[in-house]
C-alpha positions in Angstrom: 20.8 4.6 10.9 17.2 5.1 11.5 14.8 4.3 8.1 14.0 7.9 7.2 17.5 9.1 7.7 18.8 6.3 5.5 16.2 7.1 2.9 16.8 11.3 3.1 20.5 10.4 3.0 20.1 7.8 -0.4 17.8 10.8 -2.4 20.2 13.2 -1.1 23.2 11.1 -3.0 20.8 10.3 -6.2 22.1 12.0 -9.3 21.8 11.8 -12.9 24.8 10.7 -14.5 25.8 9.6 -18.0 26.2 6.5 -18.9 29.9 6.7 -20.3 31.0 7.6 -16.2 29.5 4.4 -15.6 30.8 2.6 -17.8 34.1 1.7 -15.4 31.5 0.6 -12.8 30.1 -2.0 -15.4 33.3 -3.2 -16.2 33.7 -4.0 -12.4 30.3 -5.9 -12.7 28.8 -3.8 -10.2 26.1 -1.9 -11.5 22.5 -3.2 -10.7 19.3 -2.1 -13.2 16.3 -1.2 -11.2 12.9 -1.0 -13.3 10.9 2.3 -13.2 8.2 0.7 -11.1 10.5 0.3 -8.3 11.0 3.7 -6.3 14.6 3.9 -6.6 15.8 5.2 -3.2 13.5 2.5 -1.9 15.2 0.3 -3.3 18.8 1.3 -2.9 17.5 1.1 0.8 16.3 -2.0 0.9 19.7 -3.2 -0.6 21.2 -1.3 2.3 19.5 -3.0 4.9 20.0 -6.5 3.5 16.8 -7.4 2.9 16.7 -10.4 1.3 13.1 -10.8 1.0 12.6 -7.8 -0.8 15.1 -7.9 -3.2 14.5 -11.7 -4.2 10.7 -11.2 -5.0 12.2 -8.2 -7.1 14.9 -9.8 -8.4 12.0 -12.9 -9.2 10.2 -10.4 -11.1 13.0 -9.2 -12.6 12.6 -5.9 -10.8 15.9 -5.4 -9.9 19.0 -7.4 -12.2 22.5 -7.0 -13.0 23.6 -4.7 -15.5 24.4 -6.6 -19.1 26.2 -6.6 -22.1 23.0 -5.5 -24.2 22.1 -2.7 -21.1 25.7 -1.1 -22.0 25.2 -1.4 -25.8 21.9 0.0 -25.7 23.2 2.6 -23.0 26.6 3.2 -25.5 24.6 3.9 -28.4 21.9 5.8 -27.1 24.5 8.4 -25.1 21.8 8.5 -22.4 21.9 9.6 -18.8 20.8 7.5 -15.8 19.5 7.8 -12.4 22.2 6.3 -10.3 23.1 6.1 -6.3 25.5 4.1 -4.7 25.1 1.4 -2.4 29.1 0.3 -2.0 30.3 -2.0 -3.5 26.9 -1.3 -5.4 25.7 1.3 -8.3 22.1 1.3 -8.7 20.7 3.0 -12.0 17.3 3.2 -13.6 16.6 5.0 -16.7 13.0 5.7 -18.5 11.4 2.3 -19.6 13.1 2.0 -23.2 16.7 2.1 -22.0 16.1 -0.4 -18.8 15.8 -4.0 -18.3 14.1 -5.5 -21.0 
């Protein structure tokens, strides 16, 4: 798939979802948090393209991390809604600064 087509497809598949609907994916260990500084669709495209260099750089900066129990507790307590997109087997999510990684 062409870069532009991939990004358009991912953008069309990105939407808001309640945390409660993501909990089962979290339990499977496949929820990945993308900080608000990054574009969620671009991050998803890099995952789909297996761009190891970009992903490693973002992981080293803490801009992409696997969701932790702390994330899950905060999201449950706030009854939040997150932006999400699936790049199988991963579910990439992004919330506001107060709900994301730190």
